[in-house]
Backbone as ProteinMPNN parsed JSONL, in Angstrom:
{"seq_chain_A": "XXXXXXXXXXXXXXXXXXXXXXXXXXXXXXXXXXXXXXXXXXXXXXXXXXXXXXXXXXXXXXXXXXXXXXXXXXXXXXXXXXXX", "coords_chain_A": {"N_chain_A": [[-33.373, 32.16, -36.417], [-29.878, 32.373, -36.401], [-27.563, 34.685, -37.657], [-24.586, 34.014, -39.587], [-22.387, 35.565, -38.693], [-23.074, 36.239, -36.131], [-22.932, 34.086, -34.442], [-22.213, 32.523, -31.364], [-18.9, 32.481, -30.271], [-17.358, 32.152, -28.071], [-16.372, 29.912, -26.429], [-14.177, 28.722, -27.901], [-12.442, 30.892, -28.151], [-11.855, 31.345, -25.475], [-10.419, 29.051, -24.841], [-8.156, 29.384, -26.433], [-7.055, 31.688, -25.299], [-6.514, 30.805, -22.69], [-4.672, 28.784, -23.265], [-2.604, 30.314, -24.401], [-1.852, 31.903, -22.188], [-0.994, 29.891, -20.426], [1.195, 28.879, -21.824], [2.844, 31.143, -21.905], [3.343, 31.473, -19.154], [4.737, 29.146, -18.669], [7.139, 29.568, -20.141], [8.095, 31.819, -18.774], [8.565, 30.767, -16.224], [10.527, 28.876, -16.829], [12.577, 30.569, -17.634], [13.164, 31.96, -15.256], [14.043, 29.841, -13.637], [16.329, 29.093, -15.037], [17.949, 31.341, -14.686], [18.376, 31.232, -11.904], [19.773, 28.819, -11.689], [22.058, 29.476, -13.067], [23.197, 31.372, -11.386], [23.825, 29.806, -9.167], [25.795, 28.171, -10.191], [28.098, 29.675, -10.223], [28.98, 29.811, -7.628], [31.115, 28.361, -5.167], [31.394, 24.961, -3.986], [31.95, 24.718, -1.285], [31.116, 27.169, -0.312], [28.397, 27.051, -0.862], [27.598, 24.953, 0.804], [28.086, 26.069, 3.325], [26.314, 28.187, 3.214], [23.855, 26.876, 3.203], [23.892, 25.915, 5.771], [23.517, 28.216, 7.092], [25.578, 29.949, 7.529], [28.656, 31.782, 6.85], [31.194, 31.155, 4.416], [34.324, 29.94, 5.568], [36.805, 29.805, 4.413], [39.873, 31.338, 3.583], [40.479, 32.215, 1.013], [37.979, 32.389, -0.146], [36.67, 34.331, 1.409], [38.227, 36.562, 0.818], [37.711, 36.848, -1.894], [34.995, 37.343, -1.771], [34.902, 39.87, -0.688], [35.579, 41.399, -2.859], [33.4, 41.024, -4.388], [33.352, 38.728, -5.993], [33.757, 35.343, -7.256], [35.552, 32.696, -5.738], [38.545, 31.746, -7.246], [40.024, 29.506, -6.764], [38.395, 27.616, -5.374], [36.085, 27.58, -6.923], [36.595, 27.185, -9.892], [36.584, 28.739, -13.143], [34.654, 27.443, -15.797], [36.052, 25.926, -18.595], [35.93, 26.146, -22.188], [34.457, 23.431, -23.898], [36.229, 20.921, -25.656], [35.99, 20.051, -29.077]], "CA_chain_A": [[-32.133, 31.706, -37.008], [-28.788, 33.307, -36.194], [-26.709, 34.967, -38.804], [-23.268, 33.4, -39.371], [-21.47, 36.443, -37.974], [-23.547, 36.442, -34.768], [-22.851, 32.838, -33.687], [-21.305, 32.67, -30.216], [-17.618, 31.807, -30.451], [-16.602, 32.34, -26.841], [-15.6, 28.777, -25.91], [-12.908, 28.546, -28.605], [-11.578, 32.021, -27.805], [-11.393, 31.129, -24.105], [-9.391, 28.012, -24.864], [-6.954, 29.981, -27.005], [-6.494, 32.618, -24.311], [-5.961, 29.994, -21.603], [-3.478, 28.131, -23.793], [-1.562, 31.338, -24.55], [-1.394, 32.253, -20.843], [-0.25, 28.756, -19.892], [2.472, 28.831, -22.533], [3.644, 32.279, -21.442], [3.791, 31.204, -17.784], [5.759, 28.1, -18.767], [8.389, 30.183, -20.554], [8.56, 32.698, -17.704], [9.094, 29.901, -15.173], [11.781, 28.301, -17.326], [13.574, 31.636, -17.629], [13.547, 32.219, -13.864], [14.834, 28.7, -13.175], [17.637, 29.151, -15.697], [18.722, 32.4, -14.028], [18.785, 30.747, -10.59], [20.792, 27.791, -11.887], [23.28, 30.152, -13.498], [23.771, 32.009, -10.205], [24.383, 28.782, -8.295], [26.985, 27.604, -10.816], [29.265, 30.498, -9.959], [29.403, 29.646, -6.246], [31.878, 27.155, -4.861], [30.64, 23.996, -3.19], [32.153, 25.015, 0.129], [30.275, 28.322, 0.007], [27.001, 26.612, -0.897], [27.369, 24.166, 2.018], [28.035, 27.0, 4.45], [25.091, 28.971, 3.06], [22.752, 26.016, 3.632], [23.968, 25.826, 7.225], [23.205, 29.534, 7.636], [26.829, 30.612, 7.891], [29.489, 32.217, 5.733], [32.351, 30.288, 4.182], [35.453, 30.373, 6.384], [38.064, 29.751, 3.667], [40.478, 32.665, 3.393], [40.383, 32.6, -0.4], [36.575, 32.731, -0.42], [36.344, 35.606, 2.056], [38.9, 37.624, 0.066], [36.974, 37.017, -3.148], [33.683, 37.905, -1.445], [35.088, 41.308, -0.479], [35.621, 41.997, -4.193], [32.16, 40.59, -5.047], [33.719, 37.738, -7.004], [33.814, 33.963, -6.798], [36.916, 32.225, -5.51], [39.1, 31.029, -8.401], [40.568, 28.233, -6.309], [37.31, 26.691, -5.015], [35.095, 27.543, -8.007], [37.263, 27.617, -11.121], [35.717, 28.979, -14.289], [34.615, 26.322, -16.73], [36.635, 26.222, -19.901], [35.128, 25.667, -23.3], [34.67, 22.013, -24.197], [36.883, 20.656, -26.933], [35.148, 19.276, -29.988]], "C_chain_A": [[-31.064, 32.792, -36.826], [-27.995, 33.499, -37.48], [-25.309, 34.388, -38.545], [-22.311, 34.277, -38.566], [-21.86, 36.637, -36.511], [-23.507, 35.158, -33.939], [-21.877, 33.036, -32.523], [-20.037, 31.838, -30.422], [-16.764, 31.92, -29.189], [-15.834, 31.109, -26.38], [-14.25, 28.594, -26.603], [-11.936, 29.681, -28.274], [-11.03, 31.843, -26.396], [-10.279, 30.094, -24.065], [-8.087, 28.575, -25.413], [-6.269, 30.908, -26.01], [-5.838, 31.841, -23.174], [-4.684, 29.301, -22.053], [-2.323, 29.125, -23.928], [-1.003, 31.745, -23.183], [-0.568, 31.13, -20.221], [1.135, 28.667, -20.535], [3.395, 29.963, -22.083], [4.166, 32.042, -20.022], [4.854, 30.111, -17.769], [7.109, 28.698, -19.133], [8.949, 31.099, -19.479], [9.183, 31.882, -16.571], [10.43, 29.302, -15.589], [12.898, 29.344, -17.297], [14.069, 31.92, -16.214], [14.416, 31.08, -13.339], [16.222, 28.695, -13.798], [18.519, 30.205, -15.052], [19.226, 31.923, -12.665], [19.88, 29.697, -10.71], [22.116, 28.42, -12.282], [23.968, 30.811, -12.3], [24.442, 30.985, -9.305], [25.644, 28.166, -8.874], [28.237, 28.39, -10.459], [29.779, 30.353, -8.526], [30.179, 28.34, -6.075], [31.048, 26.239, -3.981], [30.77, 24.286, -1.698], [31.264, 26.183, 0.568], [28.797, 27.934, 0.037], [26.66, 25.798, 0.345], [27.222, 25.076, 3.232], [26.75, 27.823, 4.41], [23.869, 28.174, 3.512], [22.711, 25.887, 5.144], [23.675, 27.166, 7.894], [24.432, 30.311, 8.064], [27.512, 31.133, 6.635], [30.685, 31.287, 5.632], [33.559, 30.844, 4.931], [36.793, 30.277, 5.657], [38.578, 31.164, 3.423], [40.326, 33.143, 1.95], [38.952, 33.028, -0.751], [36.191, 34.071, 0.205], [37.006, 36.771, 1.329], [38.172, 37.899, -1.245], [35.61, 37.659, -2.897], [33.773, 39.41, -1.208], [35.078, 42.055, -1.814], [34.376, 41.659, -5.015], [32.439, 39.649, -6.217], [33.634, 36.347, -6.401], [35.278, 33.558, -6.672], [37.384, 31.401, -6.707], [39.609, 29.644, -8.003], [39.461, 27.205, -6.06], [36.266, 26.544, -6.128], [35.742, 28.02, -9.297], [36.261, 27.809, -12.252], [35.794, 27.79, -15.228], [35.205, 26.761, -18.061], [35.741, 25.647, -20.992], [35.48, 24.217, -23.601], [35.31, 21.861, -25.57], [35.983, 19.79, -27.783], [35.865, 18.025, -30.436]], "O_chain_A": [[-31.316, 33.973, -37.066], [-27.801, 32.572, -38.266], [-24.896, 34.285, -37.39], [-21.492, 33.746, -37.817], [-21.06, 37.147, -35.727], [-24.014, 35.152, -32.817], [-20.828, 33.657, -32.693], [-20.105, 30.643, -30.71], [-15.543, 31.79, -29.266], [-14.689, 31.265, -25.958], [-13.258, 28.328, -25.924], [-10.736, 29.447, -28.134], [-9.866, 32.156, -26.143], [-9.305, 30.252, -23.329], [-7.016, 28.261, -24.894], [-5.044, 30.909, -25.896], [-4.734, 32.176, -22.744], [-3.715, 29.238, -21.296], [-1.183, 28.797, -23.599], [0.208, 31.913, -23.044], [0.441, 31.387, -19.565], [2.126, 28.408, -19.853], [4.594, 29.753, -21.901], [5.312, 32.376, -19.724], [5.769, 30.147, -16.947], [8.119, 28.375, -18.508], [10.164, 31.151, -19.29], [10.215, 32.269, -16.022], [11.359, 29.231, -14.785], [14.04, 29.022, -16.969], [15.268, 32.102, -16.002], [15.417, 31.326, -12.667], [17.193, 28.324, -13.138], [19.719, 29.985, -14.886], [20.375, 32.181, -12.306], [20.819, 29.689, -9.914], [23.178, 27.948, -11.876], [25.196, 30.804, -12.214], [25.503, 31.252, -8.741], [26.489, 27.683, -8.12], [29.327, 27.821, -10.4], [30.913, 30.738, -8.244], [29.919, 27.351, -6.759], [30.114, 26.681, -3.312], [29.815, 24.119, -0.94], [30.729, 26.186, 1.677], [28.038, 28.432, 0.867], [25.563, 25.929, 0.888], [26.339, 24.874, 4.065], [26.166, 28.121, 5.452], [22.956, 28.724, 4.127], [21.639, 25.763, 5.737], [23.593, 27.246, 9.12], [24.337, 31.232, 8.875], [27.026, 30.955, 5.518], [31.131, 30.71, 6.623], [33.797, 32.051, 4.938], [37.823, 30.633, 6.229], [37.81, 32.069, 3.097], [40.076, 34.322, 1.697], [38.753, 33.931, -1.563], [35.466, 34.857, -0.406], [36.421, 37.849, 1.229], [38.034, 39.052, -1.655], [35.127, 38.434, -3.723], [32.826, 40.143, -1.496], [34.626, 43.197, -1.891], [34.31, 41.974, -6.203], [31.838, 39.764, -7.285], [33.46, 36.188, -5.193], [36.131, 34.033, -7.422], [36.7, 30.469, -7.131], [39.62, 28.722, -8.819], [39.575, 26.055, -6.484], [35.638, 25.493, -6.254], [35.474, 29.132, -9.752], [35.232, 27.136, -12.314], [36.858, 27.205, -15.428], [34.889, 27.833, -18.578], [34.908, 24.776, -20.742], [36.646, 23.825, -23.564], [34.977, 22.577, -26.514], [35.297, 18.903, -27.276], [35.315, 17.241, -31.209]]}, "name": "protein", "num_of_chains": 1, "seq": "XXXXXXXXXXXXXXXXXXXXXXXXXXXXXXXXXXXXXXXXXXXXXXXXXXXXXXXXXXXXXXXXXXXXXXXXXXXXXXXXXXXX"}
């Protein structure tokens, strides 16, 4: 007869560990996807199209903004706060 403190409890511990790892990986993936979406929001559509084609945007306003490491205000205006 086994004592109550010596009963094997590995299956339940394994499930808890696997569940914790799965949950942590879910949150990490969600965080990475949110960062990528945020980066794409700042680019103008013309720049994104050119990037997909493997080229650089040829608009003068975009090239000038790219030199300053900024997004073009004309092609990719900043979003204003929504009115309630």
